[in-house]
C-alpha positions as CSV (number, residue, x, y, z in Angstrom):
1,X,-60.8,10.8,-43.4
2,X,-59.0,13.9,-44.7
3,X,-56.2,11.8,-46.1
4,X,-58.7,9.5,-47.8
5,X,-60.5,12.5,-49.3
6,X,-57.2,13.9,-50.6
7,X,-56.5,10.5,-52.3
8,X,-59.9,10.5,-53.9
9,X,-59.5,14.1,-55.2
10,X,-56.1,13.4,-56.7
11,X,-57.4,10.2,-58.4
12,X,-60.3,12.1,-59.9
13,X,-57.8,14.7,-61.3
14,X,-55.7,12.0,-62.8
15,X,-58.8,10.5,-64.5
16,X,-59.7,13.9,-65.9
17,X,-56.2,14.4,-67.2
18,X,-56.1,11.0,-68.8
19,X,-59.3,11.8,-70.8
20,X,-57.7,15.0,-72.1
21,X,-54.3,13.4,-72.8
22,X,-54.3,9.7,-73.0
23,X,-50.5,9.6,-73.4
24,X,-49.8,11.4,-70.1
25,X,-48.7,9.4,-67.0
26,X,-51.2,9.8,-64.2
27,X,-49.8,10.7,-60.8
28,X,-51.4,8.4,-58.2
29,X,-51.5,9.5,-54.6
30,X,-51.6,6.8,-52.0
31,X,-51.5,6.4,-48.3
32,X,-47.9,5.3,-48.6
33,X,-46.7,8.4,-50.3
34,X,-48.4,10.6,-47.7
35,X,-46.7,8.6,-45.0
36,X,-43.4,9.0,-46.7
37,X,-43.8,12.7,-46.8
38,X,-44.6,12.8,-43.1
39,X,-41.6,10.5,-42.3
40,X,-39.3,12.8,-44.2
41,X,-40.6,15.8,-42.3
42,X,-40.0,13.9,-39.0
43,X,-36.4,13.1,-39.9
44,X,-35.8,16.7,-40.8
45,X,-37.0,17.9,-37.4
46,X,-34.9,15.2,-35.7
47,X,-31.8,16.3,-37.5
48,X,-32.4,19.9,-36.5
49,X,-32.9,18.8,-32.8
50,X,-29.7,16.8,-32.9
51,X,-27.7,19.7,-34.2
52,X,-29.0,21.8,-31.3
53,X,-27.9,19.1,-28.8
54,X,-24.4,19.0,-30.3
55,X,-24.1,22.7,-29.9
56,X,-25.2,22.5,-26.3
57,X,-22.9,19.7,-25.4
58,X,-20.0,21.6,-27.0
59,X,-20.7,24.6,-24.8
60,X,-20.9,22.4,-21.7
61,X,-17.5,20.9,-22.5
62,X,-16.0,24.3,-22.9
63,X,-17.3,25.6,-19.6
64,X,-17.0,22.5,-17.3
65,X,-13.8,20.4,-16.6
66,X,-13.5,17.0,-18.0
67,X,-14.0,14.2,-15.5
68,X,-13.3,10.6,-15.7
69,X,-14.9,8.1,-13.3
70,X,-13.1,4.8,-12.6
71,X,-15.0,1.8,-11.5
72,X,-13.8,-1.5,-10.1
73,X,-12.5,-0.3,-6.8
74,X,-15.6,-0.2,-4.7
75,X,-13.8,-1.6,-1.7
76,X,-11.3,1.3,-1.6
77,X,-11.9,4.4,0.4
78,X,-13.8,7.1,-1.5
79,X,-12.2,10.5,-2.1
80,X,-13.8,13.8,-1.9
81,X,-12.9,17.4,-2.3
82,X,-15.0,20.3,-1.5
83,X,-14.9,23.7,0.2
84,X,-15.4,24.2,3.9
85,X,-17.4,27.1,5.6
86,X,-14.3,29.3,5.6
87,X,-13.9,28.9,1.8
88,X,-10.8,26.8,2.1
89,X,-10.3,23.6,0.0
90,X,-11.4,20.5,1.9
91,X,-10.1,17.1,1.0
92,X,-10.4,13.8,2.8
93,X,-9.4,10.3,1.7
94,X,-12.6,9.0,3.2
95,X,-16.1,9.9,2.1
96,X,-17.6,9.0,5.5
97,X,-16.2,8.1,8.9
98,X,-17.3,5.3,11.2
99,X,-17.0,7.4,14.2
100,X,-18.5,10.8,15.0
101,X,-16.0,13.4,14.2
102,X,-15.5,17.2,14.8
103,X,-14.9,19.1,11.6
104,X,-13.6,22.1,13.6
105,X,-10.8,19.8,15.0
106,X,-9.6,18.5,11.7
107,X,-12.1,15.6,11.6
108,X,-10.8,14.1,14.8
109,X,-13.0,11.4,16.4
110,X,-15.2,12.4,19.4
111,X,-15.6,8.8,20.6
112,X,-13.6,5.7,21.1
113,X,-15.1,2.4,20.0
114,X,-12.7,-0.3,21.3
115,X,-14.2,-3.2,19.4
116,X,-13.9,-1.8,15.9
117,X,-10.9,-1.8,13.6
118,X,-12.2,0.7,11.0
119,X,-10.0,3.2,9.3
120,X,-8.8,5.8,10.0
121,X,-9.3,6.5,13.7
122,X,-9.7,3.2,15.4
123,X,-7.3,1.5,13.0
124,X,-4.6,4.0,14.1
125,X,-5.6,3.5,17.7
126,X,-5.0,-0.3,17.6
127,X,-1.9,0.0,15.5
128,X,-0.5,2.5,17.9
129,X,-0.8,0.3,21.0
130,X,0.2,-2.9,19.2
131,X,3.3,-1.4,17.6
132,X,4.4,0.0,20.9
133,X,3.7,-3.4,22.5
134,X,6.0,-5.0,19.9
135,X,8.6,-2.3,20.5
136,X,8.9,-3.6,24.1
137,X,9.1,-7.1,22.8
138,X,12.4,-6.4,21.1
139,X,13.6,-3.7,23.6
140,X,13.3,-6.0,26.6
141,X,14.0,-9.4,24.8
142,X,17.5,-9.5,26.3
143,X,16.6,-8.9,29.9
144,X,15.4,-12.4,30.8
145,X,18.5,-13.8,29.0
146,X,21.0,-11.8,31.0
147,X,22.0,-14.6,33.4
148,X,22.8,-17.0,30.6
149,X,24.6,-14.3,28.7
150,X,26.7,-13.4,31.7
151,X,27.8,-17.0,32.1
152,X,28.7,-17.3,28.4
153,X,30.6,-14.0,28.1
154,X,31.9,-13.8,31.7
155,X,30.3,-10.5,32.3
156,X,30.7,-8.4,35.5
157,X,28.0,-6.5,37.2
158,X,29.4,-3.3,35.8
159,X,29.2,-4.7,32.3
160,X,25.6,-5.6,32.8
161,X,24.7,-2.2,34.2
162,X,26.5,-0.4,31.4
163,X,24.6,-2.3,28.8
164,X,21.3,-1.5,30.5
165,X,22.2,2.2,30.7
166,X,23.1,2.2,27.0
167,X,19.8,0.7,26.1
168,X,17.9,3.4,28.0
169,X,20.2,6.2,27.0
170,X,19.7,5.7,23.3
171,X,15.9,5.8,23.9
172,X,16.1,9.3,25.5
173,X,18.1,10.6,22.6
174,X,15.7,9.1,20.0
175,X,12.7,10.6,21.7
176,X,14.1,14.1,21.3
177,X,14.6,13.4,17.6
178,X,11.3,11.6,16.9
179,X,9.1,14.3,18.2
180,X,9.9,16.9,15.5
181,X,10.0,14.2,12.9
182,X,6.4,13.3,13.7
183,X,5.3,16.8,12.9
184,X,6.8,16.5,9.4
185,X,6.4,12.8,8.4
186,X,3.7,11.5,10.7
187,X,3.6,8.7,13.3
188,X,2.8,5.9,10.8
189,X,6.0,6.2,8.8
190,X,8.3,6.6,11.8
191,X,6.7,3.7,13.6
192,X,7.4,1.4,10.6
193,X,11.0,2.6,10.2
194,X,12.0,2.4,13.8
195,X,10.5,-1.1,14.2
196,X,12.2,-2.4,11.1
197,X,15.5,-0.9,12.0
198,X,15.5,-2.0,15.6
199,X,14.6,-5.5,14.5
200,X,18.0,-5.8,12.8
201,X,20.3,-5.6,15.9
202,X,17.8,-7.7,17.8
203,X,18.3,-10.5,15.3
204,X,22.1,-10.1,15.6
205,X,22.1,-10.7,19.4
206,X,23.6,-14.1,18.9
207,X,26.8,-12.6,17.3
208,X,27.8,-10.8,20.5
209,X,31.2,-12.0,21.8
210,X,32.5,-9.3,24.2
211,X,31.0,-7.0,26.9
212,X,31.6,-3.9,24.7
213,X,29.7,-5.6,21.9
214,X,26.8,-6.2,24.2
215,X,26.8,-2.5,25.2
216,X,26.8,-1.4,21.5
217,X,24.1,-3.9,20.6
218,X,21.7,-2.8,23.4
219,X,22.3,0.8,22.5
220,X,21.0,0.2,19.0
221,X,18.1,-2.0,20.2
222,X,17.2,0.9,22.6
223,X,16.0,2.9,19.6
224,X,12.7,0.9,19.8
225,X,12.0,2.7,23.1
226,X,11.5,5.9,21.2
227,X,8.2,4.6,19.7
228,X,6.5,5.9,22.8
229,X,6.6,9.3,21.0
230,X,4.8,8.0,17.9
231,X,2.3,6.1,20.1
232,X,1.1,9.2,21.9
233,X,1.4,11.5,18.9
234,X,-0.8,9.2,16.7
235,X,-3.8,9.1,19.0
236,X,-3.4,12.9,19.7
237,X,-3.7,13.4,15.9
238,X,-6.8,11.1,15.7
239,X,-9.0,12.1,18.7
240,X,-10.5,15.4,19.9
241,X,-9.4,17.1,23.1
242,X,-12.5,15.7,24.9
243,X,-11.3,12.0,24.6
244,X,-7.6,12.3,23.7
245,X,-6.5,11.8,27.3
246,X,-8.4,8.5,27.5
247,X,-7.0,7.4,24.1
248,X,-3.4,8.2,25.1
249,X,-3.8,6.4,28.4
250,X,-5.1,3.2,26.7
251,X,-2.5,2.9,24.0
252,X,0.3,3.8,26.3
253,X,-0.8,1.4,29.0
254,X,-1.5,-1.5,26.6
255,X,1.9,-0.9,25.0
256,X,3.8,-0.8,28.3
257,X,2.2,-4.2,29.0
258,X,4.6,-5.6,26.5
259,X,7.5,-5.2,29.0
260,X,5.9,-7.8,31.4
261,X,4.7,-10.0,28.6
262,X,8.2,-10.1,27.1
263,X,9.8,-11.2,30.3
264,X,7.3,-14.1,30.8
265,X,7.3,-15.1,27.1
266,X,11.1,-15.0,26.5
267,X,12.2,-16.4,29.9
268,X,9.4,-19.0,30.5
269,X,8.3,-20.0,27.0
270,X,10.6,-19.4,24.2
271,X,14.0,-19.9,26.0
272,X,13.0,-23.4,27.2
273,X,11.6,-24.3,23.7
274,X,14.9,-23.2,22.0
275,X,17.0,-24.9,24.7
276,X,15.3,-28.2,24.0
277,X,15.6,-27.7,20.3
278,X,19.3,-26.8,20.3
279,X,20.3,-28.9,23.3
280,X,22.6,-26.1,24.6
281,X,21.8,-23.0,26.7
282,X,24.3,-20.8,24.8
283,X,22.9,-21.8,21.4
284,X,19.5,-21.1,22.8
285,X,20.0,-17.5,23.8
286,X,22.0,-16.8,20.7
287,X,19.1,-17.9,18.5
288,X,15.9,-17.1,20.4
289,X,16.0,-13.3,19.8
290,X,15.3,-14.0,16.1
291,X,11.6,-14.5,17.1
292,X,10.9,-10.9,18.4
293,X,13.0,-9.6,15.5
294,X,10.8,-11.2,12.9
295,X,7.6,-10.2,14.7
296,X,8.8,-6.6,14.9
297,X,9.8,-6.4,11.3
298,X,6.5,-7.8,10.1
299,X,4.6,-5.4,12.3
300,X,6.5,-2.4,10.9
301,X,5.6,-3.4,7.3
302,X,2.0,-4.0,8.3
303,X,1.6,-0.7,10.0
304,X,2.9,1.2,7.0
305,X,0.3,-0.4,4.7
306,X,-2.9,-0.7,6.7
307,X,-3.1,2.7,8.6
308,X,-3.2,6.5,8.0
309,X,-1.2,9.4,9.4
310,X,-4.3,11.5,10.2
311,X,-8.1,11.4,9.9
312,X,-8.0,12.8,6.3
313,X,-5.4,10.4,5.1
314,X,-1.6,10.4,4.8
315,X,0.7,13.5,5.1
316,X,2.1,12.7,1.6
317,X,-1.4,13.1,0.1
318,X,-2.0,16.4,2.0
319,X,1.4,17.8,0.8
320,X,0.6,16.9,-2.8
321,X,-2.6,18.9,-2.6
322,X,-1.1,21.9,-0.8
323,X,-3.0,21.2,2.4
324,X,0.0,20.7,4.6
325,X,2.1,23.4,6.0
326,X,5.0,23.7,3.7
327,X,7.1,25.7,6.2
328,X,7.1,22.9,8.8
329,X,10.5,21.4,9.1
330,X,12.3,19.2,11.7
331,X,14.3,22.3,12.8
332,X,11.3,24.6,13.0
333,X,9.3,22.1,14.9
334,X,12.0,21.5,17.5
335,X,12.7,25.2,17.9
336,X,9.0,26.0,18.4
337,X,8.7,23.3,21.0
338,X,11.8,24.5,22.9
339,X,10.4,28.0,23.1
340,X,6.9,26.8,24.2
341,X,6.8,27.0,28.0
342,X,4.0,24.4,28.1
343,X,6.4,21.7,26.9
C-alpha cells in the first residue's frame, strides 16, 4: 500500500508539472522502477558480503596448511597422523585395526584370530608360518632324494654326512646374521630375500656332478633354514607380551611341519610323477627340485607385497617420517644383543 501511495503521489506531481510547463517530460514512477532500485541495493549488499568472505578465506589460507584430498583409492589402507598422549607424533598406515591392540605396546595385537587374514597383524601371522613352511620345502627337498643321488654320483656315507652338515652349518651362521638385520630392515624384507635366493640353488640341484658339488649346493640351500629368525621376530613384533608366546609357538610349529610334509611330498608324490614323465630315475631327481624352487620364489615375492613389517606399516615408511631409530644399525644391534645377558 505504501508503494502504491508513492506511485499515486508521484503521478499527481507529474500532472501538476505538466500543467505549468506542457513541454517538460513527466517522470513516471512505477512498481518496476521501485523494484529495480531495491534489486540494485540487494546486489550492492551481496558484493560487500562477498568481499568480506574473500578476505576471510585469504586469512584462513595464510594461517592453515594447504591440503589435498585424493579419491579413488577407497580399498587402500587409510593413513593418519596425530599426536599421542606424550606429545610425540603418531603415525600409522591403518586408520583402524581388525584386532584389539595396545597403544602402549606400539599397537601390537592383544588377541589372535586364526580364521582371519586381515592386515597387518593376522596377515603377518599367516605369512610368517607359511613362508617358514616353504623354507623347509626347499631346505629338505634333497633328503628324500639322497638314495637316488648316491647311486648316480657314487657317494660314500662320509660324502652324504658332509653334505648334511654343510646344510645345517650354513643355517647356524645365517641365524647369527639375520637377527641384527631384522632389527634394521624388518622380517618381511628378509623373508622375501632369503626365500628368493635359496630358491636359486634348489633349482640347480640337477646340475650336481660331484660329491664336493653336492656339499657346496646344500650349504647354499641351508640359508633357507635361517628364516626361523624372521618367523619368530615377525610375530613378536605384531603381538603383545600377553599372547606373543602363543603366536610364536603356532607359527614355529606350523612352519616346522613343512619338514615332514616335504619328505612325504617329494619322496612319495613328486618323485614318482617325474619318474613316470622322464622314464629315468636320474632325470627325475635332477628335475623334480624345480617345483619347490618355483614355489619358494613365488612365496618370497608375495610376502613382500601383501604384508607389513610392523603394526603401523613398513620400516621404510617409519624411517621417512623420522619415527624409526636412526642410530639402529646391524653392528649396534648385534653388539647390544651380545652384552645382554638375557640373550
